[in-house]
C-alpha distance (Angstrom), angle and dihedral (degrees) to the residues before:
residue distance angle dihedral
M1 . . .
R2 3.79 . .
I3 3.80 125.6 .
A4 3.83 126.8 -170.7
L5 3.81 109.2 -150.3
D6 3.78 122.5 -170.5
K7 3.75 110.8 -164.0
S8 3.76 91.9 -173.0
K9 3.80 92.5 64.9
E10 3.79 122.0 99.3
E11 3.74 90.3 -129.8
S12 3.85 113.6 96.7
L13 3.77 117.0 -104.5
Y14 3.79 93.2 -122.7
L15 3.79 90.2 56.8
Q16 3.77 90.5 50.0
I17 3.78 88.9 53.3
Y18 3.78 92.6 45.6
R19 3.84 93.8 50.3
S20 3.79 92.4 44.9
I21 3.83 94.0 52.0
L22 3.83 91.9 43.0
G23 3.80 89.7 50.8
Q24 3.84 91.2 51.8
I25 3.78 90.7 49.4
M26 3.82 90.2 50.3
D27 3.76 91.2 48.2
G28 3.77 93.6 49.2
Q29 3.84 93.5 -116.5
L30 3.79 87.6 120.0
T31 3.79 110.0 46.4
V32 3.79 134.2 -153.4
G33 3.80 111.2 -75.0
Q34 3.76 93.9 14.1
K35 3.79 113.9 142.6
L36 3.81 117.4 -124.1
P37 3.82 119.8 -135.3
S38 3.86 114.6 -88.0
Y39 3.79 122.8 -101.2
R40 3.78 91.6 -108.4
W41 3.85 93.0 51.6
M42 3.78 91.5 49.4
C43 3.77 91.3 49.7
Q44 3.81 93.2 51.0
K45 3.83 94.3 41.9
Y46 3.81 97.2 50.5
N47 3.81 101.1 24.2
I48 3.79 94.8 -120.6
N49 3.80 137.8 134.3
I50 3.80 120.9 -90.3
S51 3.78 89.9 -123.3
T52 3.81 89.4 62.6
V53 3.78 91.8 56.1
E54 3.79 91.6 44.3
K55 3.77 92.7 54.3
A56 3.81 92.7 48.0
Y57 3.80 93.2 49.6
Q58 3.80 92.6 43.3
L59 3.80 90.4 54.4
L60 3.83 90.5 50.1
E61 3.77 90.2 49.4
E62 3.84 94.7 46.8
E63 3.81 90.0 53.7
G64 3.77 94.0 46.8
A65 3.81 100.8 -111.4
I66 3.83 95.2 118.5
Q67 3.78 138.7 20.2
V68 3.77 121.0 -134.7
I69 3.80 114.5 -148.3
H70 3.81 108.7 -171.3
G71 3.76 112.2 -127.6
S72 3.80 91.6 16.2
G73 3.79 111.4 53.7
C74 3.80 146.3 -112.0
Y75 3.82 119.7 -51.2
V76 3.77 135.3 -171.0
R77 3.79 112.0 -107.7
P78 3.83 124.9 -137.4
L79 3.87 116.1 -80.7
D80 3.75 94.1 -113.6
S81 3.85 90.8 56.2
Y82 3.78 93.7 66.2
H83 3.75 104.1 53.1
F84 3.80 82.0 136.5
F85 3.80 84.9 96.4
A86 3.72 93.1 67.2
D87 3.76 90.3 49.2
E88 3.81 91.1 48.8
V89 3.81 94.5 51.9
I90 3.81 93.5 41.1
L91 3.84 91.7 51.6
E92 3.78 91.6 46.8
A93 3.85 91.6 49.1
F94 3.79 90.4 45.3
D95 3.77 92.4 54.4
R96 3.77 91.0 49.6
G97 3.78 90.6 49.2
Q98 3.82 93.6 57.2
I99 3.82 99.7 51.2
T100 3.76 134.0 62.7
D101 3.81 109.1 -118.9
S102 3.80 116.1 163.6
H103 3.81 89.2 -166.3
R104 3.81 94.2 63.2
I105 3.74 133.8 69.9
N106 3.75 111.8 -156.6
F107 3.83 119.7 -148.9
A108 3.77 91.2 147.9
S109 3.78 103.7 70.8
A110 3.81 128.5 70.5
T111 3.75 91.3 -161.2
P112 3.85 112.9 126.1
L113 3.75 119.1 -120.5
P114 3.83 117.2 -106.6
R115 3.80 90.4 -118.0
I116 3.80 90.4 77.9
Y117 3.82 97.1 46.2
P118 3.84 113.0 115.2
V119 3.78 90.9 -122.5
A120 3.81 97.6 155.9
D121 3.83 93.3 53.0
F122 3.79 91.8 51.3
Q123 3.79 93.0 44.3
N124 3.82 88.8 54.4
I125 3.81 92.2 49.5
L126 3.77 92.4 46.1
Q127 3.77 91.8 51.2
E128 3.77 89.4 49.1
I129 3.87 90.8 53.0
A130 3.80 91.4 45.5
G131 3.79 88.5 62.4
E132 3.79 91.9 55.3
D133 3.81 133.6 68.9
V134 3.81 97.3 -76.6
G135 3.78 96.0 -176.4
D136 3.81 92.8 103.9
Y137 3.77 91.5 56.6
L138 3.80 93.1 54.0
K139 3.83 94.7 58.0
Y140 3.75 130.7 80.4
P141 3.87 107.0 -78.9
P142 3.81 119.4 -148.9
T143 3.81 112.9 -67.8
Q144 3.78 91.6 -121.5
G145 3.81 91.1 56.1
H146 3.81 143.3 -80.2
P147 3.83 106.9 -57.8
A148 3.82 92.9 -130.2
L149 3.85 91.1 54.8
L150 3.79 93.4 44.4
S151 3.83 88.9 54.3
A152 3.81 93.2 48.3
L153 3.84 90.7 48.2
E154 3.82 91.1 49.7
D155 3.86 90.0 52.8
R156 3.82 90.7 48.7
L157 3.87 93.3 48.3
R158 3.84 91.6 49.9
A159 3.78 89.6 50.4
K160 3.79 87.8 55.0
G161 3.80 91.9 53.9
I162 3.80 96.5 -105.0
A163 3.78 116.4 142.2
L164 3.79 117.1 -135.4
E165 3.84 101.0 -166.2
N166 3.82 109.7 123.3
Q167 3.80 89.4 5.6
Q168 3.81 132.7 118.9
L169 3.77 130.0 -154.8
Q170 3.81 124.5 -142.3
V171 3.84 122.7 -173.3
V172 3.82 111.8 -144.9
N173 3.82 136.8 177.6
G174 3.79 98.6 -100.7
S175 3.79 131.8 -36.8
Q176 3.82 92.6 -79.6
Q177 3.85 89.8 62.4
G178 3.74 88.3 47.8
L179 3.82 89.0 58.2
D180 3.77 90.7 44.0
I181 3.86 90.9 53.3
L182 3.80 91.5 49.6
C183 3.86 88.2 51.8
K184 3.80 89.8 50.7
S185 3.78 95.3 45.9
L186 3.81 112.3 28.6
I187 3.81 110.4 8.9
S188 3.85 120.6 67.3
S189 3.77 143.3 157.9
H190 3.82 86.5 -76.8
S191 3.79 93.7 57.8
R192 3.77 127.9 97.6
V193 3.83 116.1 -149.9
L194 3.78 125.2 -165.2
A195 3.80 118.0 -158.1
E196 3.79 139.7 172.8
N197 3.81 119.1 -89.8
P198 3.00 111.0 -109.0
S199 3.78 100.6 30.6
Y200 3.78 143.7 157.2
P201 3.86 106.2 -68.1
V202 3.77 96.9 -149.8
S203 3.82 88.6 61.9
L204 3.84 93.5 43.9
N205 3.75 90.7 50.4
A206 3.84 91.4 49.6
F207 3.80 89.1 57.1
L208 3.80 94.2 44.6
N209 3.79 93.0 46.5
C210 3.82 93.0 55.8
G211 3.81 88.3 53.1
A212 3.80 99.4 -106.4
T213 3.87 120.7 150.4
L214 3.81 107.2 -114.1
D215 3.80 124.3 -153.7
T216 3.80 126.0 175.6
I217 3.75 139.3 -153.5
P218 3.84 125.8 -156.0
L219 3.80 120.2 -113.3
E220 3.76 130.2 -125.9
E221 3.83 126.0 -161.9
D222 3.80 91.9 -78.9
G223 3.79 102.8 26.4
P224 3.80 135.1 -62.0
E225 3.80 122.8 -33.0
I226 3.80 102.8 -91.9
K227 3.80 96.8 -146.0
E228 3.78 90.2 55.3
L229 3.80 89.4 48.2
E230 3.81 89.9 52.3
S231 3.75 89.2 48.7
I232 3.79 92.7 55.1
L233 3.78 91.9 46.6
A234 3.81 91.3 50.9
R235 3.80 89.8 54.5
K236 3.81 102.2 38.2
K237 3.77 136.4 37.9
I238 3.85 105.7 -122.2
D239 3.78 120.0 -163.4
F240 3.85 99.2 -178.4
F241 3.76 137.6 17.6
Y242 3.84 113.8 -157.5
T243 3.83 116.3 -156.4
M244 3.75 144.5 160.7
I245 3.83 95.2 -150.1
N246 3.77 95.8 -174.9
F247 3.83 125.7 46.4
Q248 3.77 91.8 -10.7
S249 3.79 121.1 -151.6
P250 3.03 118.6 -91.4
T251 3.85 102.3 4.7
N252 3.84 98.1 42.7
I253 3.86 90.1 -141.6
C254 3.84 124.1 148.1
W255 3.78 119.6 -145.6
S256 3.79 115.6 -118.3
R257 3.83 120.0 -116.0
P258 3.83 93.0 -110.5
K259 3.82 91.0 53.6
K260 3.80 91.9 46.4
E261 3.79 90.0 53.1
A262 3.82 91.2 45.5
L263 3.81 91.4 53.0
L264 3.82 91.2 51.8
R265 3.81 90.4 48.1
L266 3.81 91.8 50.1
A267 3.84 91.6 46.7
E268 3.73 88.4 58.4
A269 3.82 95.4 43.0
Y270 3.80 95.0 47.1
N271 3.82 96.7 32.8
F272 3.80 102.1 -123.4
L273 3.82 132.9 136.1
I274 3.80 124.8 -123.1
I275 3.79 121.4 -138.9
E276 3.88 105.9 -154.1
D277 3.78 114.2 -163.9
D278 3.85 104.2 -164.4
C279 3.79 102.3 172.2
M280 3.79 92.5 128.2
G281 3.83 100.3 39.2
E282 3.82 96.3 99.4
I283 3.84 94.5 51.4
Y284 3.76 97.0 86.4
F285 3.81 129.4 138.3
G286 3.82 102.6 -155.2
A287 3.77 129.1 83.8
A288 3.81 92.9 -87.5
G289 3.79 133.1 18.9
P290 3.78 128.5 -118.8
E291 3.76 116.3 -90.6
S292 3.78 120.0 -109.0
L293 3.79 121.2 -117.3
K294 3.81 88.7 -123.5
S295 3.79 90.9 61.7
L296 3.85 88.6 61.1
D297 3.85 94.3 43.9
T298 3.83 111.8 111.1
R299 3.83 96.9 157.0
D300 3.82 101.2 57.1
R301 3.80 92.1 -111.1
V302 3.86 98.2 130.5
I303 3.79 127.5 81.5
Y304 3.82 102.7 -162.7
L305 3.79 123.2 -150.7
N306 3.82 125.2 -174.2
S307 3.76 135.6 165.0
F308 3.81 141.6 -163.4
S309 3.83 94.8 -144.8
K310 3.85 97.0 94.0
N311 3.75 103.2 32.7
L312 3.87 99.9 36.4
M313 3.80 115.6 15.4
P314 3.79 131.9 -53.3
G315 3.85 98.1 -134.1
I316 3.84 92.0 71.0
R317 3.82 86.8 68.8
L318 3.78 96.7 -158.4
A319 3.80 131.5 136.9
Y320 3.74 134.7 145.9
L321 3.81 144.2 -138.1
L322 3.81 123.0 -142.9
Y323 3.80 110.6 -166.5
P324 3.84 143.0 155.0
A325 3.78 107.9 -70.6
K326 3.79 92.9 -127.1
F327 3.81 88.1 77.1
S328 3.83 94.6 50.3
R329 3.84 97.6 106.8
R330 3.85 93.5 50.2
I331 3.78 95.2 45.6
L332 3.79 95.2 41.7
S333 3.84 89.1 50.5
A334 3.82 91.8 49.5
K335 3.80 91.8 51.8
F336 3.85 91.4 47.1
H337 3.80 92.2 51.7
T338 3.82 90.7 45.6
D339 3.78 100.2 55.7
L340 3.79 109.4 -32.4
S341 3.81 95.2 -115.9
C342 3.80 144.8 -27.5
G343 3.82 120.7 -86.0
A344 3.79 112.8 -76.1
L345 3.81 95.3 -145.5
Q346 3.77 94.6 55.3
Q347 3.78 90.5 46.9
E348 3.80 92.6 51.0
L349 3.80 90.8 48.6
L350 3.82 90.9 52.2
A351 3.78 92.6 43.3
R352 3.81 93.1 56.7
Y353 3.78 91.8 42.3
L354 3.82 92.6 53.8
G355 3.79 93.6 38.9
R356 3.80 92.2 58.0
G357 3.79 93.8 52.8
L358 3.82 93.0 -115.3
F359 3.79 94.5 128.9
E360 3.81 94.1 66.6
G361 3.76 93.1 56.1
H362 3.82 90.0 47.4
L363 3.79 90.9 51.9
E364 3.76 91.0 54.8
K365 3.84 90.0 55.5
V366 3.79 91.5 46.1
R367 3.77 91.4 52.7
D368 3.79 92.5 49.3
Y369 3.80 90.7 47.9
Y370 3.79 94.6 49.5
R371 3.81 95.0 40.6
E372 3.83 89.8 62.6
K373 3.79 93.4 45.6
Q374 3.81 91.0 49.7
K375 3.76 88.7 55.1
V376 3.79 91.6 51.0
M377 3.77 93.2 50.6
A378 3.83 92.9 43.7
R379 3.84 91.7 52.8
A380 3.80 91.6 49.4
I381 3.81 94.8 49.3
K382 3.77 93.4 45.5
K383 3.83 90.3 54.4
S384 3.80 89.3 60.8
R385 3.76 124.6 91.3
H386 3.77 90.4 -157.2
M387 3.82 103.4 53.3
Q388 3.82 132.9 58.9
I389 3.79 127.9 -170.4
V390 3.84 107.1 -129.0
Y391 3.83 101.0 -164.0
D392 3.78 122.2 15.7
Q393 3.82 110.4 -160.5
P394 3.87 127.3 170.4
G395 3.80 95.5 -119.3
G396 3.81 146.1 23.0
L397 3.79 127.2 78.9
F398 3.83 104.1 -92.9
Y399 3.73 148.9 67.4
W400 3.80 120.4 -150.1
V401 3.76 103.4 -146.9
A402 3.83 128.5 -164.7
L403 3.82 120.7 -146.8
S404 3.79 132.0 -170.1
E405 3.79 111.9 -66.3
K406 3.78 87.7 -119.2
I407 3.86 92.6 61.7
S408 3.80 120.7 86.6
S409 3.74 111.1 -146.9
F410 3.85 89.0 -154.7
T411 3.82 90.2 58.7
L412 3.82 88.7 45.2
Y413 3.82 89.9 50.4
E414 3.85 90.5 55.0
E415 3.84 92.7 43.6
M416 3.85 93.6 49.4
K417 3.82 92.6 44.6
A418 3.79 87.6 60.9
L419 3.84 87.9 53.6
G420 3.79 92.4 51.2
V421 3.82 96.6 -103.8
A422 3.80 119.1 124.2
L423 3.82 120.6 -155.2
L424 3.77 137.4 151.3
P425 3.85 121.2 -112.1
G426 3.79 116.0 -133.7
S427 3.80 95.8 -125.2
M428 3.83 91.2 71.2
F429 3.85 90.4 65.9
S430 3.80 93.1 64.5
I431 3.80 138.3 58.7
D432 3.75 94.1 -152.0
G433 3.79 102.4 56.4
R434 3.77 98.7 -103.0
W435 3.80 128.9 138.1
K436 3.84 93.8 44.9
N437 3.82 90.9 150.6
Y438 3.84 96.5 46.9
L439 3.82 134.3 90.0
R440 3.75 135.8 -160.1
L441 3.79 109.3 -141.3
S442 3.82 118.5 -172.5
Y443 3.80 124.1 -163.7
A444 3.81 93.8 -165.5
S445 3.80 100.4 93.4
A446 3.86 100.1 34.5
S447 3.80 128.2 76.3
S448 3.80 118.6 -126.9
P449 3.86 92.8 -102.1
E450 3.86 88.3 49.3
I451 3.80 90.3 50.1
R452 3.80 90.9 53.9
R453 3.80 95.0 44.0
G454 3.82 94.6 43.0
L455 3.77 94.7 48.7
G456 3.79 89.0 48.1
L457 3.76 89.0 56.1
L458 3.80 90.6 46.0
D459 3.78 92.6 51.6
E460 3.79 91.4 50.4
K461 3.81 91.0 51.2
L462 3.80 91.7 47.7
A463 3.79 89.5 51.5
E464 3.78 89.5 51.9
L465 3.78 93.7 48.2
T466 3.80 92.3 45.7
T467 3.80 91.2 53.1
A468 3.83 89.4 49.7
C469 3.84 89.8 53.7
E470 3.85 93.7 52.3
P471 3.80 119.5 107.6
G472 3.80 111.5 -86.5
S473 3.75 96.8 27.7
K474 3.74 114.2 126.2
P475 3.82 121.5 -125.7
P476 3.81 116.3 -128.0
S477 3.78 115.0 -87.0
P478 3.80 115.1 -116.3
A479 3.81 117.4 -117.6
G480 3.82 115.3 -99.7
């Protein structure tokens, strides 16, 4: 293990040690079960106080990266035991996505910029409601959802070709609460969940945090390899398959129609349920959007989750679950015990907005807006000798970018953060330590000039790191 300390930096030495060790764990340089150097060895090697080492190791232990066994030493924990990292990066990116900071360029967040919110439409509806008897909108609405919004959602789902027979709707406060409610009602420590690899870490962590066993399957350009999926199902009993069928995070792929049909067939044959997260499905740039898996489901195998955070505005905090009615009591109970119900006023606002057909016009503007930003980002990435777009799809909010195998995206994440550029390292989208030389870059929260400037800075940093990795280059000397 090698640590480069810079005593002239403002950052505390214990934080430098913490970040260096964490980076080496993320990069696989420190492996599971490996013993870290003792406090005394670190003090002598780097000419630092024992309290500095203790604070660094304590922080690593508190966040789950290492295990301290008294009388024995400190050991690296398995990768899936420190999914804290995904939470840490997501929370940091989320904070950056909610504030205006001219000194930061945000490629980490998929949060839309306020400039595309339909503010005028919602102001008009709000003024209209203010002139009515608003008492009903200040009480608890039904736990399942405000009737007017449920009706508007049903109309929208039917227009998308989704059958509602034997199905139940549940309004929730965002897609993340939808996953949480599923984990409280249907998924348990006895469940086995299969997910794509890479996949959205918030969802993976939700399954892990409720004690479920999590397995993954790699993705191809149009979904997983079906024979490999069949092989997994033949060996293991799967209870749930979690997927973002359209414009998946982080890869941005869309499953092909044959693979969608194959997944439904296998769900019936092997008796498992599919959780389809379709929060990106309506952000497409072609003449028509991809079909949802739920629209092909004739055997009640799909639990459908959708949100208005990415395609409308995040502050409305509304999403919905559509699921087989046989689970209604369990899911309704989980929602009730979580927060009773979603706010009636927000639901009435959204119900009127949807009912008047305003959402479709807004979606057209959103698609035009993101189509142009995708082009800007694609051109900037393709100019670089150090980045490669893996899957290029006409829609979504991300690019999944491959780097040289010698480049650690975690190290790059830290280096770019210091330059005021936020991005997400590929390793956070996996529970098994893969994708260390990949990035997820989002164009949702950056303007076109910021995209060009930020990717220019990124390309310069990659050139610098690539040169440092070339034969003959000298590694930095540790302090002391």
